[in-house]
C-alpha positions as CSV (number, residue, x, y, z in Angstrom):
1,M,26.0,110.7,16.9
2,S,22.8,110.1,18.8
3,N,20.7,112.9,20.2
4,I,18.8,110.6,22.6
5,I,19.0,111.7,26.2
6,N,19.2,108.8,28.7
7,E,17.2,110.2,31.7
8,N,18.9,107.7,34.0
9,I,22.4,109.0,33.4
10,C,23.9,112.1,35.0
11,P,24.7,114.5,32.2
12,F,28.0,115.4,33.9
13,C,29.7,112.2,35.2
14,K,27.7,109.7,33.1
15,S,26.9,107.6,36.1
16,S,23.5,106.5,37.2
17,N,21.5,109.4,38.7
18,N,19.0,107.1,40.5
19,C,16.2,109.0,38.6
20,M,12.7,107.9,39.5
21,V,10.9,109.9,36.8
22,N,9.2,106.8,35.4
23,S,8.3,105.5,38.9
24,D,5.1,105.8,40.8
25,N,7.1,107.6,43.4
26,P,8.5,111.2,43.0
27,C,12.1,111.5,42.0
28,W,14.6,112.3,44.8
29,C,15.6,115.4,42.9
30,I,12.3,117.2,43.7
31,E,13.6,117.6,47.2
32,A,17.2,118.3,46.2
33,N,18.7,121.8,46.3
34,V,20.4,122.0,42.9
35,P,22.4,125.2,42.7
36,N,21.6,127.5,39.7
37,G,25.3,127.6,38.9
38,L,25.3,123.9,38.4
39,I,22.2,124.0,36.2
40,D,23.8,126.8,34.2
41,L,26.6,124.4,33.3
42,L,24.2,121.9,31.7
43,P,24.1,121.8,27.9
44,S,20.7,123.1,26.8
45,E,19.6,119.7,25.5
46,Y,19.8,118.2,29.0
47,K,17.9,120.9,30.9
48,G,14.7,119.4,32.2
49,K,15.5,116.0,30.7
50,A,18.0,114.3,33.0
51,C,18.7,114.6,36.7
52,I,22.1,115.6,37.9
53,C,23.3,112.9,40.3
54,S,23.6,113.6,44.0
55,T,27.4,113.1,43.8
56,C,27.8,115.9,41.2
57,I,25.5,118.2,43.2
58,S,27.6,117.5,46.4
59,D,30.9,117.9,44.5
60,F,29.7,121.3,43.1
61,N,28.5,122.4,46.5
62,T,31.8,121.4,48.1
63,D,34.0,123.3,45.6
64,S,32.4,124.6,42.4
65,D,35.8,125.7,40.9
66,V,37.2,122.2,41.2
67,F,34.0,120.8,39.8
68,V,34.2,123.1,36.8
69,E,37.9,122.4,36.3
70,R,37.2,118.6,36.3
71,L,34.3,119.1,33.9
72,L,36.5,121.0,31.5
73,H,39.2,118.4,31.7
74,L,36.7,115.6,30.9
75,K,35.5,117.6,27.8
76,G,39.1,117.6,26.7
């Protein structure tokens, strides 16, 4: 199993997070309001290494309980 973190993939949904960390422009997430509760759900190896996508941020903000339930279902 690989321990390489792909900074362009959302750690939750595994979709593109539109990260611009390697761009000359600042990443969109600098201006994003990412709830601490969502950050707390990240496995430690992802913290500070990959952006959470805007869809997952929005889904968590809409209904954190449903987001966590879906996340637990995906983990199996």
